[in-house]
LUMPA-369410 format. One record per residue (C-alpha): residue in three letters; x, y, z. Coordinates in steps of 0.2 Angstrom, whole numbers, padded with zeros to 4 digits, always signed. Last residue first. Layout:
N
AlaXYZ;...
//
This chain:
299
Arg+0407+0425+0351;Arg+0404+0444+0354;Gly+0422+0447+0360;Ala+0429+0440+0344;Glu+0418+0452+0333;Ala+0424+0467+0344;Leu+0442+0461+0342;Thr+0440+0460+0323;Ala+0433+0477+0322;Tyr+0447+0483+0333;Pro+0460+0478+0320;Pro+0475+0485+0330;Ser+0482+0502+0325;Pro+0500+0501+0319;Gln+0513+0510+0329;Asp+0521+0526+0322;Pro+0517+0536+0338;His+0516+0527+0355;Gln+0498+0521+0359;Leu+0482+0528+0367;Leu+0465+0520+0368;Val+0451+0531+0375;Ile+0436+0523+0383;Met+0422+0537+0385;Arg+0407+0529+0394;Glu+0389+0532+0393;Ser+0389+0536+0375;Phe+0375+0548+0368;Asp+0386+0560+0360;Gly+0397+0547+0352;Phe+0411+0534+0356;Pro+0413+0520+0343;Thr+0406+0503+0349;Phe+0421+0492+0354;Glu+0410+0480+0365;Tyr+0416+0488+0381;Asp+0406+0504+0379;Gly+0407+0521+0371;Phe+0424+0519+0362;Ala+0438+0530+0357;Ala+0452+0525+0346;Val+0470+0528+0341;Thr+0474+0543+0352;Arg+0493+0547+0351;Leu+0506+0547+0364;Gly+0522+0557+0368;Ala+0517+0564+0385;Leu+0511+0580+0378;Arg+0501+0571+0365;Gly+0493+0561+0378;Ala+0488+0576+0388;Leu+0481+0584+0372;Thr+0471+0568+0367;Val+0464+0566+0385;Glu+0458+0584+0385;Pro+0451+0583+0367;Leu+0441+0568+0373;Thr+0433+0577+0388;Ile+0436+0575+0406;Thr+0423+0579+0420;Arg+0432+0578+0437;Phe+0426+0569+0453;Thr+0430+0577+0470;Phe+0430+0567+0486;Ala+0420+0564+0502;Thr+0418+0550+0514;Thr+0406+0545+0527;Val+0404+0529+0538;Arg+0388+0528+0549;Arg+0383+0517+0563;Leu+0368+0508+0569;Ala+0366+0494+0581;Gly+0352+0482+0579;Thr+0361+0466+0584;Arg+0361+0460+0566;Thr+0371+0476+0562;Ala+0364+0491+0553;Ile+0377+0500+0543;Asp+0374+0517+0535;Phe+0387+0521+0522;His+0387+0539+0517;Trp+0395+0545+0501;Thr+0399+0563+0497;Ile+0403+0570+0480;Asp+0410+0587+0475;Lys+0408+0588+0456;Met+0421+0597+0445;Gly+0421+0605+0428;Glu+0428+0621+0436;Ser+0415+0633+0430;Pro+0402+0619+0432;Arg+0405+0616+0451;Ser+0392+0602+0453;Glu+0386+0596+0470;Val+0384+0577+0473;Ser+0376+0568+0488;Val+0375+0549+0489;Leu+0367+0537+0502;Lys+0373+0519+0503;Thr+0363+0507+0514;Val+0372+0493+0522;Gln+0366+0477+0530;Gly+0369+0465+0544;Gly+0386+0457+0547;Gly+0403+0460+0539;Thr+0397+0450+0524;Trp+0385+0464+0520;Pro+0367+0463+0514;Lys+0362+0477+0502;Thr+0353+0493+0502;Trp+0356+0505+0487;His+0358+0522+0480;Glu+0348+0532+0492;Val+0348+0550+0485;Ile+0351+0567+0493;Pro+0339+0580+0487;Gln+0343+0591+0471;Pro+0351+0608+0469;Thr+0353+0614+0452;Pro+0372+0616+0448;Asp+0370+0608+0430;Phe+0387+0607+0421;Asp+0389+0588+0424;Asp+0371+0586+0419;Arg+0376+0591+0401;His+0385+0575+0399;Pro+0404+0570+0399;Ala+0407+0551+0397;Glu+0412+0542+0412;Ile+0431+0538+0409;Asp+0441+0523+0404;Val+0459+0527+0400;Val+0466+0512+0390;Ala+0485+0511+0385;Val+0491+0500+0371;Gly+0507+0491+0367;Gly+0517+0491+0351;Pro+0532+0499+0360;Ala+0529+0496+0379;Leu+0519+0508+0389;His+0526+0512+0407;Arg+0532+0530+0404;Ala+0517+0534+0393;Ile+0505+0529+0407;Thr+0515+0539+0420;Ala+0514+0554+0408;Ile+0495+0551+0407;Ala+0495+0552+0426;Asp+0505+0568+0426;Ala+0493+0576+0414;Phe+0479+0572+0426;Ala+0489+0579+0441;Glu+0491+0595+0431;Val+0473+0596+0427;Ser+0469+0595+0446;Ala+0462+0585+0459;Leu+0463+0567+0452;His+0448+0557+0455;Gln+0443+0558+0437;Val+0459+0548+0433;Gly+0451+0532+0440;Gly+0435+0534+0430;Leu+0432+0515+0428;Pro+0448+0508+0423;Val+0466+0516+0422;Thr+0475+0503+0411;Val+0492+0499+0404;Leu+0493+0485+0392;Ala+0510+0478+0384;Phe+0519+0484+0399;Thr+0535+0493+0403;Arg+0549+0493+0416;Lys+0557+0505+0429;Leu+0542+0504+0440;Asp+0540+0523+0441;Val+0526+0530+0451;Arg+0522+0549+0451;Cys+0505+0553+0445;Met+0498+0535+0448;Asp+0503+0537+0466;Gly+0510+0521+0474;Arg+0508+0505+0483;Lys+0512+0490+0473;Leu+0503+0473+0470;Thr+0510+0459+0459;Leu+0497+0447+0452;Gly+0501+0431+0442;Arg+0502+0419+0456;Arg+0488+0412+0467;Thr+0490+0412+0486;Gly+0475+0423+0489;Met+0470+0435+0475;Arg+0455+0442+0485;Gln+0466+0444+0501;Lys+0479+0454+0491;Ala+0465+0465+0483;Ile+0458+0468+0501;Ala+0475+0473+0507;Leu+0477+0484+0492;Met+0461+0494+0496;Ala+0467+0497+0514;Ala+0484+0503+0508;Asn+0477+0516+0496;Ile+0489+0524+0483;Asp+0486+0510+0471;Val+0496+0500+0458;Gly+0492+0483+0451;Thr+0504+0473+0441;Val+0497+0459+0431;Arg+0504+0444+0421;Leu+0490+0437+0412;Gly+0484+0419+0415;Ser+0465+0422+0417;Gln+0467+0423+0436;Ala+0478+0438+0433;Leu+0464+0446+0423;Pro+0452+0441+0437;Val+0462+0449+0450;Ala+0467+0465+0442;Val+0449+0470+0437;Arg+0440+0470+0454;Gly+0457+0471+0463;Thr+0452+0481+0478;Gly+0459+0497+0471;Cys+0468+0495+0455;Gly+0472+0513+0453;Leu+0484+0511+0439;Glu+0483+0493+0431;Leu+0499+0487+0422;Val+0497+0472+0411;Thr+0509+0460+0403;Asp+0501+0447+0392;Gly+0503+0455+0375;His+0495+0466+0362;Tyr+0482+0456+0354;Glu+0476+0444+0368;Ala+0479+0458+0380;Leu+0466+0469+0371;Ser+0453+0455+0372;Gln+0457+0452+0390;Tyr+0454+0471+0393;Phe+0437+0470+0386;Ser+0433+0454+0395;Val+0436+0463+0411;Asp+0427+0479+0406;Asp+0410+0470+0408;Tyr+0412+0464+0426;Tyr+0401+0474+0437;Asp+0391+0462+0448;Glu+0399+0466+0465;Phe+0403+0484+0459;Asp+0395+0495+0473;Leu+0396+0481+0486;Asp+0415+0481+0482;Tyr+0418+0497+0491;Phe+0410+0492+0507;Pro+0426+0487+0517;Ala+0436+0501+0508;Ile+0424+0514+0515;Ala+0436+0521+0529;Thr+0452+0521+0518;Phe+0444+0528+0502;Pro+0443+0547+0505;Asp+0460+0548+0513;Thr+0458+0563+0525;Pro+0442+0555+0533;Pro+0426+0563+0531;Thr+0419+0573+0546;Val+0401+0569+0550;Gly+0390+0584+0555;Ala+0377+0584+0542;Ile+0363+0570+0541;Ser+0348+0581+0545;Ala+0341+0580+0527;Ser+0341+0598+0526;Ala+0360+0598+0527;His+0362+0585+0513;Ser+0350+0596+0502;Arg+0363+0610+0503;Arg+0376+0597+0499;Ser+0367+0596+0482;Phe+0364+0582+0470;Ala+0369+0586+0452;Ser+0362+0572+0441;Leu+0371+0557+0434;Arg+0363+0550+0418;Gly+0350+0537+0415;Gly+0336+0548+0408;Gln+0337+0561+0422;Thr+0343+0549+0436;Leu+0356+0536+0439;Pro+0365+0535+0455;Tyr+0384+0535+0455;Leu+0398+0524+0447;His+0387+0521+0432;Arg+0381+0504+0427;Arg+0379+0493+0411;His+0375+0475+0409;Met+0375+0470+0391;
//
């Protein structure tokens, strides 16, 4: 199975704590990030995930069991929402970023099955419920506070239909998340770009262990076919979240944790898992036969 993290892999395949102090020594300081961290880099976002598809089949398996209505909070450019809609599911995607939603709309084209809404996952109320509610690939980890995280889980509960299931997909906690040791800036990748030329992504991360946060800076260096160079920079925070925190936030919102997996093949979550995929349901709902779903997914 193909596996990737959102950020560069070091130290045995895990994310290290890259320092902004190194960022300055590399002579690339002085670029002011945009107010909205993802507007400026929206054209390059899909380069990070162009071959990442493992979670799509995971959500399809859950939808086959629970029902064909899906809400994705933090749908971004439609990496998950579009293929789910193309598979016949009725998908609603919500994102706060208009530039990302525009790309998702373009990706879907004229095909039906996907409704896109601009909104904040901490506040949105669509006045309806869904059989499957998802926040894929660390979406809740971008929230700036514990209160915002709890609000997002409350949004999930508000939109989850009886008998449905919610999925909160998080990068699993690791000791490197609490290591403030400075490390140099890292080149993540260089790829051709459909906009012309090629793009190089550079990443800097500084951990704040006492707060369970990482300050992340992305630089996209664009080299056009004519030889022109320009840089687009963004910065954001990324929160470390543990399983007990998800369980507590779910309980406060009226949900219970029914399972936690370490990958998209329904492998139980453990100390060495790369991901922490938490499934939540309303109380008194029967838990699905996940072993059966896992077996079906391997066929």
